N, C-alpha and C positions, 0 to 999 in steps of 0.2 A: 315783346318777347315772342314774336311770331316764328317759333322754330319748329312747329309741327308741320311736317310735309303733307301734301295732299295724298301721297301714297300711304302714309301712316293712317290718315283719317279714313281712307278707303278701306284699308286692311282691317281697321277696328269697327267700321260702320257697315261693312259688307256682311259676309257670312257669320263672323263671330257675333255680331249684333243680332242678326236674324235668329241664330241658335239660342241666344239668351232670351229674345222676345218669345220664342216658341215655348219656353219654360215658364214665362211670367203669367201667373193667373190674372193679375191686374191688367196687363196688356191685352190678354185674350178677352177679358170682359169688356174692355173698351172697344175692341174690334167688333164684338157682337153688337154692342150698343150702336156703333157707327153704322153697321149693316142694317139694323132695324130702322134707324132714322132715315137712311138713304132709300130703303125700300118703300117706306111710308111716303117720303117725298116724291119718289118716282111715280107711285100709284095715284097719289092724290093731288099732284101739282097742276095737272091740266096744261102743261106748257106746250107751246107750239114747237115745231121743229127749229125755227129761228131762235126761240127762247132757250131751247136745249143746247144749241151751239154756243150761245152766249154764256150759259151756265157752265158748260164744259170748259170754256176758256177761263172763266173765273176760277173754277175748281183747279184747273191745271196751274194757274199762277199762284193760287193759295198753297198748293202742295209744294211748289218750288220755294215759296217764302218759308213755309214750315221746315223744309229740308235745310235751307240756309241757316235759319235760326237755330235749329238743332245742332248743326255742324259747329257754329260759332260757340254755342253753349258748351259743347264737348271740348272744343279747343280751350276755352276759358277755364273750365274745370280742370282740365289736364295741366294747363300752365300754372294755375293756382296750386295744385298739388305738387308740382315740381318745385315751385318757389318755396313752399313750406318745407319740403324735404331738404332742399339745399340749405335753407336757413337753419334747420335743426342740425344738419351735418356740420355747418360752420360753427354753430354754438358749441357743439361737443369739442371741436378742435380749438375754438377760440374765435370770436367774432371778427369779421372784417372791420366793423365799427363797434368798438368796445363801449362799455358803459362809461369808461373814463373819457373816450373821445366824444361821446354824446354829451357828457357833462360839460366839456369845453364848449360845445356848440350851444348848449342851453345858456351858459354864461354869456356867450356872444349874442344870442337872441335877446337876452335881457338888456344888454348894453345897447344894441341897435334900437330896441323898443324905447328905452329911456332917451336916446339921442333924438329919435323921431318926435317924441313928445316934447322934448325941450325946444327943438328947432321949429317944429311944425304945429305944435299944440295938440297933436293927435297921433295915434298909431294907425293910420289908414294907408296901407301900402298900395291901394288900387288907384288913388287919385293923383299920384305924383308922376311927374314926367321922369325921364331918365336922368341920371346923375349919380353922385356919390351915394346918396341915401338909398336909391333904388338898388345900386350894386351891393350895398351892405345887406339889403334884405335877402340876398341870395342865400344867406345862412338858413333861411326858412326852407329853401329847396333842398339843401344838403340834409337838414334834419328830416324832412319828409322822405328823402331817398334812403335814409338810414334807419327808419323805424322798423320795428319787427313786423313780420308778415301777419300776425294776428290782428294788428291794428290796420295794416294796409288792406287786408281782405274784408274789412267791414263794409265796404262800399264807399264810393268817393265822398258823398256828403257826410256819412257817418264818420269816415276816417278824418276828414278835415275838422269836424266838430270835436271829435275826441282829441285830436292833435292840439287844437286850440285850448280845450279844457285843461289838458295836462300842462301845456307850455305856460298858460296864463294863471295857473293855480299858485297864488302867492303864499298859501299855507304850506306848500311843500318846498323844500330846498332844491336848488338846481340838481344836486346829486339824486334826490328822490325822483324828480321829474325825468331825469335822464334814464334812470333805471326802469321806470314805467314805459319809456319810449323804446328802449333797446332790448329789454328782456321779454322773451315770448311767454314766460310762465307767470307773469304778474296779473294784477287785478283787471287789466284792460282786456284780457282774453275772454271775459264774460260775454 
């Protein structure tokens, strides 16, 4: 979803960001702390001119790294916000992937899982080569693409764990599992 242009990032991280930082007491405190540490290091380090050049190069690269990291964090946060807003808008109008559609997918997931267990003795989708069974496993990709943003934004590991917990919960009906996967206001948003 890399739709944020460099111009937009520059516009939001240039003067608007600087103006916001000038008002932030937390940021101003961190700047003061940084200046004190830098001054103490400069006075007490005893570095040679050669060492200072090496340090300056390291500091320059570290600054570039922090800048790139901050920019990507900004992009990710903005994209996550756009995803959430789009999903909420879609939910008001009627979802692209309804609970009914998700229910059909959950039933398909259950059938593929049973077929894999019957034919292969296990539900291990990672150790099989290509073929019909692997193609049927694509239902998992469709389910993952259709889950609500509150689950998707948990982080990749947490998302997959929550997705597996919901899909493999035999105490819940397919309809209940589908509702938890498709509806943003359910228990999974905790």
